[in-house]
N, C-alpha and C positions, 0 to 999 in steps of 0.2 A: 549314322548306321544304320536305322530302318528304311531307308531308298537302297542300301547296300545288301541288306537281306533281302529287298522284295525282288532286287535283281538278280539273286541267287535262287531263291526257291521257285520263283517262275521257271528256272531252267530245268531243277530237278523233280519238283512235285508233281503229282497228277494234276491235270488243266480240267475245265469244263469249258462248256462253249458260255459264252457271255452276257450272251442273249436269253438263250433260250435253257441252259443247263445242260445240253449233253453230253456226253463226257468223250473224254479224247480228242478233245479239237477248241484251241480257245478262242475260235467266231465260227460255226457251222456256215455253211452257201448257203441257207434259209436267211440267217440272221446279216450275214454280210451283203445279199442281198437286199435288205431292208435299210441295209444303212447306206451304202452306196449302188444302189441299182435304179435309182431315181435321178430327174435330173435335176439340179437343182433350181431353185427359183424364188426372185424374189420378192420378202414379204413384210408386214408392217402390223406392227403390236397396235392393240386398240383398248385404251387410248395410246396415239402416239406422241412420245414424249420431244419436245422442240430438242433442235438440232440433232435429231437422230438421222446417222448417213444412213444410204441407199443400201439395204441389208440383203444379203442373200444365203440360203440356208440349202442344204444338203438333203435333210428329211426331218419327219414329224414327231413329235418328241412325246413318243408312246411305244408300250410293247417291249421289242427290241432292241429298239435304238435307245430308249430309257433305259435298259436292264445296263446296254454297252458302258452307257457314259456313265452308270454310277458304280459299274465294276472298276472303270480305268479309274474314277476319281477316287472313289471310298473304301474301296476293299484293295486297290494299289495291282491290278489287271493291267501292269506295263506294257504287258505284249498289246494290249488292242489299243496304243497308242498310232501304230501304223496302220489299221484300216480307219480308226479315227481323223488321223491326218489327210489320209485318200480322199475322204468325204470333204471334210472342212478344205482340200484343194479344189475341187471340183465347186464349192462354193466361191471359192476368189475365183477360178476362171471364170463364172458363170457372171460375176459382176465388173470383170474388167474388160467382157464383150460388152457388157451392159453399159458402162462409161463408154466405151470406144476409145479407151487406152490402152498402150501397150506397156510392158515393165521396164527397167526391173520394179519388181513389187517387193515393197517392205513390210513383213507381216509383222502387227505390232497388237503383241497380246494384252488384253483387258488383264491386268493383275489382282491376283487374291491377295487375302487380308493374309500378313507373317504368319498369324495364328494358326491360321488355315493350312499350310502351305508344313506348316511346322507339325503340327499335328495327322496330316497325313503323309507326310516323310514326302512330297514331291510337290511339283507345281503343273495342275495337271493342262494348263490349258498352254503354258506353255512347251511343255512336251507334244502336245497334238501340232502346235505351230511350227514347231522344228520338222516333227514329222509331215506337216503340209509343207512345208519351204523344200525339203529333199524331194517330194514328189511332185509339186511344179519343176523342179530343176529337169528329173527325169523326162520330162513332157517339155520338154525344151522352151520352160518358159523361167526368165531370170529373178530369184526371189532369195530371199535371205529374214530372219527374223531380227528385228530390231526391238529389244525390249526394253523401251525408255522411259515410258511408264511407271510408276509408284505410289502408293498412298503415302497422301500428306499429314493426314490424320487419321483415329480410327473411325470404323464407322461398324454401326450394331449390324448384329446378323441379318440377313436379308428377308429368311423363312418366316413366313405369315404375313410380309407386309403385303401395303398392295401399291398399285402402280405411284400413286402421288406421294406415299411413304417413300418407295425407297427413293424418287426422285431427289425427297428433301433428307433422307440419310446419306445420298452420295453425292452432294451440291458442291460440289468445293472441292472434291475429298480427294483426287488423282492431281499429279502434276508431273513435268517432263523431267528427267533428272538432268543435272548441269551438262552441258557439252550435246544433249540429244537431239537440240536442232538441227548443227549438224549432219545427223546420222540421218536427218528425218527428210533433208533435202535431197539426198543421193536419189530419190525415186519415187514412186507412187504409193504413199501410203495406202495400208487396208487394215484396218481395225479388224482381230479376230478373236473370237472367244467358243466357248465349247457349246454354249446355250442361250438364247434370249427369249426373255421372261416380257419383261415389261419394257425391256431397251432401256433403262435406265443407265447403267453400267455404260452401254456404248455412248451413251448421249454424252455420259462426262467423261469419258475416255476422248471422244471429240472436241469437247468444250476446252480440255486439258490442251491438247495440241494443238489448237486455235491459240489458245490463250499464251501459249511459248514459242506463236509465230511458225511453228511447223507446215501448217497446211491451212490455214484461213478458209480455204470454201468447206473443210468436212465440219463446221459448225453450224454452216447453213443447209444442212443435207446433200451436199453436193458430193462428200465423198462415198467412201466405200468402204462398206465392213462382209464381213463373212462371218457364218456358225454354221456349228457341227447340227444343231438340230433347234427349232423353233412350236410352239403349241399349231398342232394342225390348225386350229382357226387362225391362225395369221395367215395362213397359205390361202383359206377359204376367202377372207377380208379382201385378198389381193386377185382371186383368181381370174380374172376380167381386166387385169390390169398388165398381162405378158408383154 
């Protein structure tokens, strides 16, 4: 019901820019440029968790980009999934060029906790992944979303946890659903998320896929992942490695 109401209200209620609050537009041109106007780059958090795939990000998690992600995730501004998906698609393509591989690309979203999805009324990462897959297809790249990961046990809220604590919290928490291995064999797996902080979620997702036999190389850091945003310092750490 909540998701339905958000869809309807987004069509009939006045809107303001999700990045700066400017009225009469869901995303102004300036904030859109902050989100999608820069070339995606490879990023590395510090410390880098073991098993983290090669990650590319579209933008730094600050200012307008941070506001847009929060508006979509926490305030149900579902129309922002389109531009967020466009930003993610750029990061996915940058990673594909880096890996020297071509499609079809299988976008595997990192799953949110069920209680978080219920509280928000939608799954933001999956929604952005679907928008990204559509954008990639419009660009001529075969892509589809394969949502085969799920939480196999409850995890604590990650807010306030450090890098090591997040890794411990997520260790062994994800698994591939029954039959997911066959789906993962149909193309190149790209793990996707809206935001990278410590990298613990992506590393655990890679481990789960490797355990299931979907893409063994991902667990050794030779896989691919893409995110919309990351701390600007993660770009700076890798500035000379592009």
